[in-house]
C-alpha positions in Angstrom: 0.4 0.1 -0.1 1.4 3.2 -1.1 1.8 6.4 1.4 -0.1 8.6 1.2 0.8 12.7 1.5 -0.4 14.7 4.4 -2.5 18.2 3.1 -3.3 20.8 5.2 -6.7 21.6 4.4 -6.6 24.4 6.4 -3.8 26.2 4.8 -4.8 25.0 1.5 -8.1 26.6 1.6 -6.4 29.7 2.9 -4.0 29.8 0.2 -6.4 29.4 -2.5 -8.5 32.1 -0.8 -5.3 34.7 -0.9 -4.7 33.7 -4.8 -8.3 34.3 -5.7 -8.5 37.6 -4.2 -4.9 39.0 -5.8 -5.7 40.5 -9.2 -4.0 38.6 -11.6 -6.0 39.4 -15.2 -3.3 39.8 -17.8 -1.7 41.6 -17.7 -1.1 41.8 -13.9 0.7 38.4 -12.9 3.2 39.6 -11.1 1.5 40.1 -8.4 0.5 36.2 -7.7 3.4 35.1 -9.1 5.1 37.0 -5.8 2.9 35.8 -3.4 3.1 32.1 -5.4 7.4 32.6 -4.8 7.3 33.3 -1.2 4.8 30.6 -0.4 7.5 28.0 -1.7 10.1 30.1 -0.1 8.3 29.3 3.1 8.2 25.6 2.1 12.1 25.4 1.1 11.6 25.5 -2.3 13.1 27.9 -4.7 11.6 29.5 -7.6 13.4 30.0 -10.7 11.7 33.3 -12.1 11.7 34.0 -16.0 9.6 36.8 -17.5 8.0 35.9 -20.8 7.5 39.7 -21.4 7.6 42.7 -19.1 5.7 42.4 -16.0 4.8 39.0 -16.7 6.5 36.1 -14.8 6.7 32.3 -15.0 8.3 30.5 -12.1 9.8 27.2 -12.0 9.9 25.5 -8.5 12.5 23.5 -7.8 14.1 21.4 -5.0 17.7 19.7 -4.7 17.1 16.3 -2.3 19.4 14.8 -0.8 20.8 11.5 -2.2 
């Protein structure tokens, strides 16, 4: 039987509510991307930031695991 990932439902709901409240309609994606980057960093995951157009970032989270 596979192990299951524990999910903090309260955190998930609060985070989704915050994300939905952030104005991220084109071309205002940067504030949402900054929020997501901050949340990832708080979890120990460093996002790679790419600006696909002025003010229009794309993030790629990554984490280096120890072998």
